[in-house]
DOKE-886923 format. One record per residue (C-alpha): residue in three letters; residue number from 1; x, y, z. Coordinates in steps of 0.1 Angstrom, whole numbers. Example, Ala and Ser with C-alpha at 12.3 -4.5 7.8 and 13.67 -1.06 7.14 Angstrom:
2
resn ALA, resi 1, xx 123, yy -45, zz 78
resn SER, resi 2, xx 137, yy -11, zz 71
END
This chain:
425
resn MET, resi 1, xx 6, yy -1, zz 0
resn ALA, resi 2, xx 18, yy 37, zz -7
resn ASP, resi 3, xx 19, yy 65, zz 16
resn PHE, resi 4, xx 7, yy 95, zz 2
resn THR, resi 5, xx 32, yy 131, zz 10
resn ALA, resi 6, xx 27, yy 165, zz -3
resn GLN, resi 7, xx 43, yy 202, zz -3
resn VAL, resi 8, xx 30, yy 229, zz -15
resn PHE, resi 9, xx 53, yy 260, zz -39
resn GLN, resi 10, xx 41, yy 294, zz -34
resn ASN, resi 11, xx 46, yy 332, zz -32
resn GLU, resi 12, xx 22, yy 341, zz 0
resn TYR, resi 13, xx 24, yy 376, zz -5
resn LEU, resi 14, xx -1, yy 397, zz -19
resn PRO, resi 15, xx -1, yy 430, zz -23
resn ALA, resi 16, xx -31, yy 453, zz -3
resn GLY, resi 17, xx -62, yy 441, zz -27
resn GLY, resi 18, xx -48, yy 416, zz -49
resn ASN, resi 19, xx -73, yy 391, zz -42
resn THR, resi 20, xx -50, yy 359, zz -65
resn VAL, resi 21, xx -34, yy 328, zz -53
resn ASP, resi 22, xx -16, yy 307, zz -71
resn ALA, resi 23, xx 7, yy 275, zz -62
resn VAL, resi 24, xx 21, yy 245, zz -72
resn ILE, resi 25, xx 8, yy 212, zz -49
resn THR, resi 26, xx 29, yy 179, zz -50
resn VAL, resi 27, xx 17, yy 153, zz -45
resn ASN, resi 28, xx 39, yy 120, zz -39
resn SER, resi 29, xx 33, yy 84, zz -33
resn ALA, resi 30, xx 62, yy 66, zz -19
resn GLN, resi 31, xx 57, yy 25, zz -11
resn GLY, resi 32, xx 48, yy 14, zz 26
resn THR, resi 33, xx 48, yy -14, zz 43
resn GLU, resi 34, xx 25, yy -33, zz 25
resn THR, resi 35, xx 27, yy -48, zz -5
resn GLY, resi 36, xx 8, yy -52, zz -43
resn SER, resi 37, xx -25, yy -34, zz -48
resn SER, resi 38, xx -49, yy -27, zz -18
resn GLN, resi 39, xx -83, yy -40, zz -49
resn GLY, resi 40, xx -65, yy -59, zz -71
resn LEU, resi 41, xx -68, yy -48, zz -110
resn LEU, resi 42, xx -93, yy -50, zz -139
resn GLU, resi 43, xx -79, yy -44, zz -173
resn VAL, resi 44, xx -104, yy -42, zz -203
resn ILE, resi 45, xx -84, yy -36, zz -240
resn ILE, resi 46, xx -109, yy -21, zz -266
resn VAL, resi 47, xx -88, yy -35, zz -300
resn ASP, resi 48, xx -108, yy -13, zz -331
resn MET, resi 49, xx -118, yy -39, zz -357
resn SER, resi 50, xx -129, yy -22, zz -381
resn GLY, resi 51, xx -124, yy -26, zz -419
resn SER, resi 52, xx -99, yy -1, zz -420
resn MET, resi 53, xx -73, yy -27, zz -398
resn ASN, resi 54, xx -68, yy -50, zz -437
resn GLU, resi 55, xx -52, yy -17, zz -451
resn ASP, resi 56, xx -14, yy -18, zz -455
resn GLY, resi 57, xx -20, yy -58, zz -470
resn GLY, resi 58, xx -35, yy -61, zz -436
resn ALA, resi 59, xx -4, yy -50, zz -408
resn LYS, resi 60, xx -26, yy -30, zz -391
resn VAL, resi 61, xx -53, yy -60, zz -377
resn ARG, resi 62, xx -18, yy -87, zz -376
resn ALA, resi 63, xx -2, yy -61, zz -358
resn ALA, resi 64, xx -31, yy -53, zz -330
resn LYS, resi 65, xx -33, yy -90, zz -327
resn ALA, resi 66, xx 2, yy -99, zz -316
resn ALA, resi 67, xx -2, yy -65, zz -296
resn THR, resi 68, xx -31, yy -78, zz -282
resn ALA, resi 69, xx -14, yy -109, zz -274
resn VAL, resi 70, xx 17, yy -89, zz -258
resn ALA, resi 71, xx -10, yy -72, zz -236
resn ILE, resi 72, xx -26, yy -101, zz -224
resn ASP, resi 73, xx 14, yy -114, zz -216
resn ALA, resi 74, xx 19, yy -88, zz -196
resn LEU, resi 75, xx -10, yy -95, zz -170
resn ASP, resi 76, xx 4, yy -105, zz -134
resn ASP, resi 77, xx -16, yy -133, zz -122
resn GLY, resi 78, xx -49, yy -131, zz -102
resn VAL, resi 79, xx -52, yy -101, zz -127
resn GLU, resi 80, xx -90, yy -95, zz -138
resn PHE, resi 81, xx -90, yy -90, zz -171
resn ALA, resi 82, xx -117, yy -87, zz -211
resn ILE, resi 83, xx -113, yy -86, zz -246
resn ILE, resi 84, xx -138, yy -64, zz -268
resn ALA, resi 85, xx -132, yy -61, zz -305
resn GLY, resi 86, xx -150, yy -30, zz -319
resn THR, resi 87, xx -164, yy -19, zz -351
resn ASP, resi 88, xx -199, yy 0, zz -359
resn ARG, resi 89, xx -211, yy -24, zz -326
resn ALA, resi 90, xx -189, yy -41, zz -293
resn MET, resi 91, xx -189, yy -75, zz -294
resn GLN, resi 92, xx -171, yy -92, zz -258
resn ILE, resi 93, xx -143, yy -121, zz -274
resn TYR, resi 94, xx -129, yy -132, zz -244
resn PRO, resi 95, xx -141, yy -140, zz -222
resn HIS, resi 96, xx -177, yy -141, zz -238
resn THR, resi 97, xx -192, yy -124, zz -204
resn GLY, resi 98, xx -173, yy -110, zz -173
resn THR, resi 99, xx -140, yy -112, zz -162
resn ALA, resi 100, xx -116, yy -138, zz -166
resn THR, resi 101, xx -87, yy -144, zz -145
resn SER, resi 102, xx -50, yy -142, zz -158
resn ASP, resi 103, xx -37, yy -173, zz -150
resn PRO, resi 104, xx -11, yy -194, zz -174
resn GLN, resi 105, xx -47, yy -211, zz -193
resn ASN, resi 106, xx -69, yy -181, zz -200
resn ARG, resi 107, xx -38, yy -161, zz -211
resn ASN, resi 108, xx -37, yy -188, zz -234
resn GLU, resi 109, xx -75, yy -192, zz -237
resn ALA, resi 110, xx -74, yy -149, zz -248
resn LYS, resi 111, xx -42, yy -152, zz -273
resn LYS, resi 112, xx -62, yy -182, zz -296
resn THR, resi 113, xx -93, yy -162, zz -297
resn VAL, resi 114, xx -75, yy -126, zz -305
resn LYS, resi 115, xx -55, yy -148, zz -335
resn ARG, resi 116, xx -91, yy -149, zz -351
resn MET, resi 117, xx -106, yy -116, zz -349
resn ARG, resi 118, xx -115, yy -107, zz -385
resn ALA, resi 119, xx -114, yy -67, zz -391
resn ASP, resi 120, xx -149, yy -59, zz -407
resn GLY, resi 121, xx -178, yy -32, zz -407
resn GLY, resi 122, xx -172, yy 7, zz -396
resn THR, resi 123, xx -162, yy 30, zz -361
resn ALA, resi 124, xx -186, yy 33, zz -339
resn ILE, resi 125, xx -161, yy 41, zz -301
resn GLY, resi 126, xx -193, yy 58, zz -280
resn THR, resi 127, xx -208, yy 18, zz -280
resn TRP, resi 128, xx -167, yy 0, zz -276
resn LEU, resi 129, xx -169, yy 25, zz -243
resn ARG, resi 130, xx -200, yy 14, zz -233
resn LEU, resi 131, xx -198, yy -21, zz -235
resn ALA, resi 132, xx -165, yy -15, zz -212
resn ALA, resi 133, xx -183, yy 6, zz -187
resn GLY, resi 134, xx -209, yy -27, zz -187
resn ILE, resi 135, xx -179, yy -51, zz -177
resn HIS, resi 136, xx -162, yy -25, zz -152
resn GLU, resi 137, xx -193, yy -16, zz -136
resn SER, resi 138, xx -196, yy -53, zz -122
resn ARG, resi 139, xx -165, yy -47, zz -104
resn PRO, resi 140, xx -161, yy -19, zz -80
resn ASP, resi 141, xx -139, yy -36, zz -57
resn LEU, resi 142, xx -113, yy -35, zz -85
resn ILE, resi 143, xx -87, yy -9, zz -101
resn ARG, resi 144, xx -104, yy -7, zz -131
resn HIS, resi 145, xx -86, yy 0, zz -165
resn SER, resi 146, xx -86, yy 3, zz -200
resn LEU, resi 147, xx -67, yy 2, zz -231
resn LEU, resi 148, xx -86, yy 14, zz -264
resn LEU, resi 149, xx -70, yy 11, zz -298
resn THR, resi 150, xx -85, yy 30, zz -326
resn ASP, resi 151, xx -67, yy 37, zz -366
resn GLY, resi 152, xx -98, yy 56, zz -376
resn LYS, resi 153, xx -123, yy 84, zz -368
resn ASN, resi 154, xx -158, yy 79, zz -350
resn GLN, resi 155, xx -177, yy 74, zz -378
resn HIS, resi 156, xx -208, yy 57, zz -376
resn GLU, resi 157, xx -222, yy 74, zz -343
resn SER, resi 158, xx -233, yy 111, zz -338
resn ASP, resi 159, xx -205, yy 130, zz -317
resn GLN, resi 160, xx -237, yy 132, zz -293
resn VAL, resi 161, xx -236, yy 99, zz -290
resn LEU, resi 162, xx -207, yy 99, zz -289
resn ARG, resi 163, xx -200, yy 123, zz -254
resn ALA, resi 164, xx -230, yy 109, zz -237
resn SER, resi 165, xx -208, yy 75, zz -240
resn ILE, resi 166, xx -184, yy 87, zz -218
resn ASP, resi 167, xx -209, yy 109, zz -193
resn ALA, resi 168, xx -216, yy 77, zz -189
resn CYS, resi 169, xx -181, yy 64, zz -184
resn VAL, resi 170, xx -165, yy 87, zz -162
resn GLY, resi 171, xx -162, yy 78, zz -126
resn LEU, resi 172, xx -164, yy 37, zz -133
resn PHE, resi 173, xx -128, yy 34, zz -149
resn GLN, resi 174, xx -96, yy 53, zz -166
resn CYS, resi 175, xx -86, yy 46, zz -204
resn ASP, resi 176, xx -59, yy 49, zz -220
resn CYS, resi 177, xx -65, yy 60, zz -259
resn ARG, resi 178, xx -43, yy 53, zz -285
resn GLY, resi 179, xx -39, yy 66, zz -318
resn LEU, resi 180, xx -23, yy 38, zz -351
resn GLY, resi 181, xx -14, yy 56, zz -377
resn VAL, resi 182, xx -23, yy 91, zz -391
resn ASP, resi 183, xx -65, yy 86, zz -395
resn TRP, resi 184, xx -76, yy 90, zz -365
resn ASN, resi 185, xx -90, yy 119, zz -354
resn VAL, resi 186, xx -72, yy 136, zz -323
resn ASP, resi 187, xx -94, yy 156, zz -307
resn GLU, resi 188, xx -113, yy 126, zz -305
resn LEU, resi 189, xx -91, yy 108, zz -286
resn ARG, resi 190, xx -81, yy 134, zz -262
resn LEU, resi 191, xx -120, yy 139, zz -251
resn ILE, resi 192, xx -125, yy 102, zz -237
resn ALA, resi 193, xx -84, yy 105, zz -222
resn ASN, resi 194, xx -93, yy 140, zz -204
resn ALA, resi 195, xx -125, yy 127, zz -190
resn LEU, resi 196, xx -113, yy 91, zz -185
resn LEU, resi 197, xx -84, yy 103, zz -166
resn GLY, resi 198, xx -62, yy 87, zz -186
resn THR, resi 199, xx -35, yy 94, zz -223
resn VAL, resi 200, xx -40, yy 102, zz -255
resn ASP, resi 201, xx -6, yy 89, zz -281
resn ILE, resi 202, xx 0, yy 84, zz -316
resn ILE, resi 203, xx 20, yy 48, zz -322
resn PRO, resi 204, xx 28, yy 60, zz -359
resn SER, resi 205, xx 37, yy 20, zz -370
resn PRO, resi 206, xx 19, yy -6, zz -371
resn SER, resi 207, xx 52, yy -24, zz -364
resn GLU, resi 208, xx 55, yy -2, zz -325
resn MET, resi 209, xx 21, yy -12, zz -313
resn GLU, resi 210, xx 39, yy -45, zz -294
resn ALA, resi 211, xx 58, yy -20, zz -271
resn GLU, resi 212, xx 32, yy 7, zz -266
resn PHE, resi 213, xx 7, yy -19, zz -250
resn GLU, resi 214, xx 36, yy -37, zz -234
resn ARG, resi 215, xx 46, yy -2, zz -215
resn ILE, resi 216, xx 10, yy 7, zz -209
resn ILE, resi 217, xx 4, yy -30, zz -193
resn ALA, resi 218, xx 33, yy -24, zz -169
resn ASN, resi 219, xx 23, yy 3, zz -156
resn LEU, resi 220, xx -10, yy -6, zz -147
resn MET, resi 221, xx 12, yy -36, zz -127
resn LYS, resi 222, xx 20, yy -2, zz -101
resn LYS, resi 223, xx -11, yy 8, zz -94
resn GLN, resi 224, xx -24, yy 3, zz -60
resn VAL, resi 225, xx -44, yy 27, zz -48
resn ALA, resi 226, xx -75, yy 32, zz -66
resn ASP, resi 227, xx -98, yy 63, zz -64
resn VAL, resi 228, xx -76, yy 85, zz -51
resn ALA, resi 229, xx -90, yy 124, zz -50
resn LEU, resi 230, xx -74, yy 159, zz -44
resn ARG, resi 231, xx -103, yy 173, zz -14
resn LEU, resi 232, xx -101, yy 208, zz -15
resn TRP, resi 233, xx -115, yy 237, zz 14
resn SER, resi 234, xx -111, yy 273, zz 2
resn PRO, resi 235, xx -137, yy 301, zz 27
resn LYS, resi 236, xx -162, yy 316, zz 24
resn GLY, resi 237, xx -163, yy 337, zz -7
resn ALA, resi 238, xx -132, yy 326, zz -21
resn ASN, resi 239, xx -134, yy 307, zz -52
resn ILE, resi 240, xx -112, yy 281, zz -68
resn GLU, resi 241, xx -106, yy 290, zz -95
resn PHE, resi 242, xx -90, yy 260, zz -116
resn LEU, resi 243, xx -73, yy 230, zz -106
resn LYS, resi 244, xx -49, yy 221, zz -132
resn GLN, resi 245, xx -26, yy 187, zz -131
resn VAL, resi 246, xx 6, yy 199, zz -145
resn SER, resi 247, xx 35, yy 169, zz -148
resn PRO, resi 248, xx 35, yy 152, zz -155
resn ASN, resi 249, xx 14, yy 158, zz -186
resn ILE, resi 250, xx -16, yy 193, zz -182
resn ASP, resi 251, xx -46, yy 183, zz -174
resn ASP, resi 252, xx -78, yy 204, zz -163
resn LEU, resi 253, xx -88, yy 189, zz -133
resn THR, resi 254, xx -117, yy 220, zz -130
resn PRO, resi 255, xx -147, yy 206, zz -144
resn ARG, resi 256, xx -144, yy 172, zz -125
resn ALA, resi 257, xx -148, yy 185, zz -88
resn ILE, resi 258, xx -170, yy 169, zz -70
resn ALA, resi 259, xx -190, yy 193, zz -41
resn VAL, resi 260, xx -186, yy 174, zz -8
resn ASP, resi 261, xx -202, yy 203, zz 11
resn ALA, resi 262, xx -204, yy 244, zz 5
resn LEU, resi 263, xx -169, yy 250, zz 10
resn THR, resi 264, xx -149, yy 214, zz 1
resn ASP, resi 265, xx -151, yy 198, zz -36
resn ASP, resi 266, xx -129, yy 167, zz -40
resn PHE, resi 267, xx -108, yy 166, zz -79
resn PRO, resi 268, xx -107, yy 130, zz -86
resn LEU, resi 269, xx -72, yy 117, zz -96
resn GLY, resi 270, xx -75, yy 85, zz -105
resn ALA, resi 271, xx -51, yy 51, zz -100
resn TRP, resi 272, xx -18, yy 53, zz -81
resn ALA, resi 273, xx 11, yy 34, zz -82
resn GLY, resi 274, xx 38, yy 31, zz -54
resn GLU, resi 275, xx 63, yy 45, zz -60
resn GLU, resi 276, xx 46, yy 85, zz -78
resn SER, resi 277, xx 46, yy 119, zz -82
resn ARG, resi 278, xx 27, yy 145, zz -97
resn ASP, resi 279, xx 21, yy 178, zz -96
resn TYR, resi 280, xx -11, yy 204, zz -97
resn HIS, resi 281, xx -16, yy 243, zz -104
resn LEU, resi 282, xx -41, yy 255, zz -83
resn ARG, resi 283, xx -51, yy 291, zz -83
resn VAL, resi 284, xx -74, yy 306, zz -54
resn LYS, resi 285, xx -94, yy 339, zz -59
resn ILE, resi 286, xx -106, yy 348, zz -24
resn PRO, resi 287, xx -117, yy 379, zz -6
resn ALA, resi 288, xx -88, yy 416, zz -4
resn GLY, resi 289, xx -70, yy 419, zz 22
resn THR, resi 290, xx -55, yy 451, zz 36
resn VAL, resi 291, xx -18, yy 458, zz 46
resn GLY, resi 292, xx -11, yy 433, zz 75
resn ASP, resi 293, xx -39, yy 405, zz 68
resn GLU, resi 294, xx -33, yy 366, zz 64
resn ARG, resi 295, xx -56, yy 347, zz 50
resn LEU, resi 296, xx -61, yy 307, zz 44
resn GLY, resi 297, xx -63, yy 305, zz 7
resn ALA, resi 298, xx -69, yy 269, zz 8
resn ARG, resi 299, xx -66, yy 240, zz 30
resn VAL, resi 300, xx -58, yy 207, zz 11
resn MET, resi 301, xx -64, yy 177, zz 16
resn LEU, resi 302, xx -60, yy 136, zz 4
resn ALA, resi 303, xx -92, yy 116, zz -2
resn LEU, resi 304, xx -85, yy 75, zz 0
resn ASP, resi 305, xx -120, yy 52, zz 10
resn GLY, resi 306, xx -142, yy 85, zz 15
resn HIS, resi 307, xx -110, yy 95, zz 43
resn ALA, resi 308, xx -102, yy 128, zz 43
resn GLU, resi 309, xx -63, yy 135, zz 57
resn PRO, resi 310, xx -49, yy 173, zz 58
resn ILE, resi 311, xx -15, yy 171, zz 39
resn ALA, resi 312, xx -7, yy 212, zz 29
resn LEU, resi 313, xx -20, yy 247, zz 36
resn VAL, resi 314, xx -17, yy 280, zz 9
resn ARG, resi 315, xx -13, yy 310, zz 27
resn ALA, resi 316, xx -21, yy 347, zz 18
resn ILE, resi 317, xx 2, yy 377, zz 30
resn TRP, resi 318, xx -6, yy 413, zz 27
resn THR, resi 319, xx 25, yy 434, zz 20
resn ASN, resi 320, xx 34, yy 467, zz 10
resn ASP, resi 321, xx 68, yy 456, zz 2
resn GLU, resi 322, xx 73, yy 457, zz -37
resn ASN, resi 323, xx 99, yy 430, zz -36
resn LEU, resi 324, xx 80, yy 402, zz -16
resn SER, resi 325, xx 42, yy 404, zz -37
resn THR, resi 326, xx 61, yy 409, zz -69
resn ARG, resi 327, xx 82, yy 376, zz -66
resn ILE, resi 328, xx 69, yy 347, zz -88
resn ASN, resi 329, xx 75, yy 319, zz -77
resn ARG, resi 330, xx 95, yy 291, zz -95
resn GLU, resi 331, xx 71, yy 261, zz -97
resn VAL, resi 332, xx 46, yy 283, zz -110
resn ALA, resi 333, xx 64, yy 301, zz -139
resn HIS, resi 334, xx 74, yy 276, zz -150
resn TYR, resi 335, xx 45, yy 257, zz -151
resn THR, resi 336, xx 27, yy 287, zz -165
resn GLY, resi 337, xx 52, yy 290, zz -191
resn GLN, resi 338, xx 44, yy 248, zz -198
resn ALA, resi 339, xx 11, yy 258, zz -201
resn GLU, resi 340, xx 17, yy 285, zz -227
resn LEU, resi 341, xx 38, yy 260, zz -242
resn ALA, resi 342, xx 7, yy 241, zz -252
resn ASP, resi 343, xx -16, yy 267, zz -263
resn ALA, resi 344, xx 10, yy 277, zz -285
resn ILE, resi 345, xx 14, yy 245, zz -305
resn HIS, resi 346, xx -22, yy 239, zz -302
resn ASP, resi 347, xx -30, yy 275, zz -319
resn GLY, resi 348, xx 8, yy 271, zz -341
resn LEU, resi 349, xx -8, yy 238, zz -356
resn ALA, resi 350, xx -46, yy 252, zz -359
resn ALA, resi 351, xx -33, yy 280, zz -382
resn ARG, resi 352, xx -15, yy 257, zz -399
resn ALA, resi 353, xx -38, yy 234, zz -407
resn ALA, resi 354, xx -63, yy 265, zz -417
resn GLY, resi 355, xx -30, yy 277, zz -441
resn ASP, resi 356, xx -25, yy 310, zz -425
resn ASP, resi 357, xx 14, yy 305, zz -422
resn ASP, resi 358, xx 20, yy 339, zz -408
resn ALA, resi 359, xx -2, yy 330, zz -374
resn ALA, resi 360, xx 14, yy 290, zz -376
resn THR, resi 361, xx 52, yy 311, zz -379
resn MET, resi 362, xx 45, yy 334, zz -348
resn LYS, resi 363, xx 30, yy 303, zz -327
resn LEU, resi 364, xx 52, yy 280, zz -331
resn GLY, resi 365, xx 80, yy 303, zz -332
resn ARG, resi 366, xx 65, yy 312, zz -293
resn ALA, resi 367, xx 65, yy 275, zz -286
resn VAL, resi 368, xx 101, yy 269, zz -294
resn GLN, resi 369, xx 109, yy 297, zz -277
resn LEU, resi 370, xx 89, yy 288, zz -243
resn ALA, resi 371, xx 103, yy 254, zz -248
resn HIS, resi 372, xx 140, yy 262, zz -242
resn GLU, resi 373, xx 134, yy 281, zz -216
resn THR, resi 374, xx 116, yy 261, zz -199
resn GLY, resi 375, xx 135, yy 228, zz -208
resn ASN, resi 376, xx 114, yy 210, zz -221
resn GLU, resi 377, xx 135, yy 190, zz -252
resn ALA, resi 378, xx 115, yy 168, zz -260
resn SER, resi 379, xx 91, yy 191, zz -269
resn VAL, resi 380, xx 121, yy 212, zz -295
resn ARG, resi 381, xx 128, yy 179, zz -310
resn LEU, resi 382, xx 93, yy 175, zz -317
resn LEU, resi 383, xx 88, yy 212, zz -335
resn GLN, resi 384, xx 122, yy 203, zz -349
resn LYS, resi 385, xx 104, yy 180, zz -374
resn VAL, resi 386, xx 74, yy 209, zz -383
resn VAL, resi 387, xx 95, yy 239, zz -383
resn ASP, resi 388, xx 127, yy 252, zz -395
resn VAL, resi 389, xx 146, yy 269, zz -357
resn ASP, resi 390, xx 166, yy 299, zz -365
resn ASP, resi 391, xx 176, yy 312, zz -327
resn PRO, resi 392, xx 153, yy 290, zz -297
resn LYS, resi 393, xx 155, yy 322, zz -276
resn THR, resi 394, xx 142, yy 344, zz -297
resn GLY, resi 395, xx 115, yy 320, zz -313
resn THR, resi 396, xx 131, yy 322, zz -353
resn VAL, resi 397, xx 110, yy 299, zz -367
resn ARG, resi 398, xx 106, yy 291, zz -408
resn LEU, resi 399, xx 81, yy 271, zz -418
resn ARG, resi 400, xx 91, yy 240, zz -434
resn LYS, resi 401, xx 75, yy 226, zz -467
resn GLN, resi 402, xx 67, yy 195, zz -464
resn VAL, resi 403, xx 56, yy 177, zz -430
resn ASP, resi 404, xx 48, yy 141, zz -428
resn ASP, resi 405, xx 16, yy 138, zz -411
resn ALA, resi 406, xx 28, yy 115, zz -377
resn ASP, resi 407, xx 57, yy 138, zz -370
resn ALA, resi 408, xx 22, yy 169, zz -368
resn MET, resi 409, xx 4, yy 144, zz -350
resn ALA, resi 410, xx 28, yy 130, zz -320
resn LEU, resi 411, xx 37, yy 173, zz -321
resn ASP, resi 412, xx -4, yy 177, zz -315
resn VAL, resi 413, xx -9, yy 143, zz -286
resn ARG, resi 414, xx 22, yy 154, zz -267
resn SER, resi 415, xx 16, yy 190, zz -264
resn THR, resi 416, xx 6, yy 193, zz -229
resn ARG, resi 417, xx 32, yy 165, zz -221
resn THR, resi 418, xx 55, yy 185, zz -198
resn VAL, resi 419, xx 88, yy 182, zz -177
resn ARG, resi 420, xx 98, yy 195, zz -139
resn VAL, resi 421, xx 112, yy 221, zz -130
resn GLY, resi 422, xx 148, yy 222, zz -127
resn LYS, resi 423, xx 143, yy 188, zz -152
resn ASN, resi 424, xx 155, yy 183, zz -187
resn SER, resi 425, xx 134, yy 155, zz -205
END
């Protein structure tokens, strides 16, 4: 079982009349005296078997079967699992109902079933999610996760149906989404991953699928605690403007707030491993004070199994010392820059797609500058596949005339990955 600690990084000092408090909250889990998951694990693998998977001479469908077999083999003994094949409908192919317990016999049976999968039909991702939700809902005692793979857009159901399906899954399971090739929709998979506390990424080539599936399942096997939440209390008259995860990636948690009482909200963080660290940027608007006043901006608690333990405080002290009130906390400044970097990449790619080369050059140049300043070398490398960099310090760049679609999509989906303060990627 994991033990949790937290630290708050902020500039506590505000000028007279100031009413905005920013803080970075670092939450750490460490391996406790007990080992293993406290609740057990359930993995539901969702594999696109639409007709488009037969393209490229069948390379995609063969790779998907092989990667699913690798994922099955990566499951520890005792883990519950199920396999869904998705087309314009959803089919649970193993086991036929419920879940199976991972052991040598069941893993072999599952792999034999996966080998018999055939690709045909359309794509209706919401249907796949609803079937997964039913499986996950039957095992509320477990840490629940899905891996979803698609190579195409959600063409055979409406956006409204997909959104309703996602809403029906919130709180039931986490979902990591992967897009194969370049014909899928980044916004669709990002919508799913963000709502279900997961990640989204591109698998450019079928040959890379096995390693990615194995990595995702290996990460799942480390999870020990389900349904962790940050519980934030703020005083009367105060308002939480936002809470965003800012490391290891940017994810706005604000819309996920669950009211505990009039002054307290829970923000679900998903499952945690025994050794893990994440950073969160909190901004609170509080009633303005005068010089000499001191006020609690927020009380930060960690909620596990419905029980909350205080872990940190966010404070405000009003002063007329400009040296204190104008100082920007290093951690807050760093992650503010990382958020601006993600926005600049998104806006730059949108302008490029719209044919506005001037706006694209300006935005992507700013992204290069911010990536250089914050030490985000991974983003620098991705940007260099879309623009030629003349001077990273000033953000002077030129759009490349020829850009591989996979490189542009990789830059888009990985734009929210961050580096921690003082660390290169």
